[in-house]
N, C-alpha and C positions, 0 to 999 in steps of 0.2 A: 292518914295512912295511905290513902289513894295518891295524894300529892307526892309522898315519899317514893312510891313505886314508879310514878311517872318520871320523876327526876332520875331515879336509878335506871330506868329504861333508856332515857336519853343518853346518860353517861355510858351505858353499855353499847349503845349504837355507835357512839363516837369511838370507843375502844375498838369495836369491830371494823370500822372504816380504816382506822390506823393499821390494824393487823392485815386487812386486805391489801393495802398499799405496800406493806412490807413483803407480803407474799409475792406480789407482782414484781417487785424489785429482785427478790431472790430467784424467781423463775427465769428472769432475763439474764442472770449472772451465769457466765460460762462454767464456773466450778460446780454449780448445782445441776448441771446436765449429767445425769448418772450414766446414760448411754455413752456419752463422749468420754467420760472418765474410765469406764470399764472396757470399751472397745475403741481405742483411738485409731487403730488401723483401718476401721471401717468408716471413720469420719475424718479424713484428712483435711487440713485447712488448705484450700485452694483459692487462687485468685479467680474472680469472676471475669468472664470474657465480655468485652464490649463488642458491638456489631462490627467495628472496623478492625478488630484484631484477627490475626490469622489463627486458625485452629490447627494444632499439631497433634496428630494421632500417633500413639505409640503402638504400632502394629508390628509384630515380628516379621522379618523378611525371609527368614529361613525356618524350615521345619526341622526340629531336632529329632533325631532318631531315639526311640526308646531304648533304654539300657537295661 
């Protein structure tokens, strides 16, 4: 009976390792990012700037009058 439980414990540990790997893959997948799915306007996809790229700031040059 002890041997049976030792074998069962090893099998369960193997299953757990497989499930942990599957969870890591799912967490890296972009469709599983709930925040990105619910609020895409707050997480826009932007290109990253390299040190030699120019930075372009989108600053308004006019102040609009309140209506």
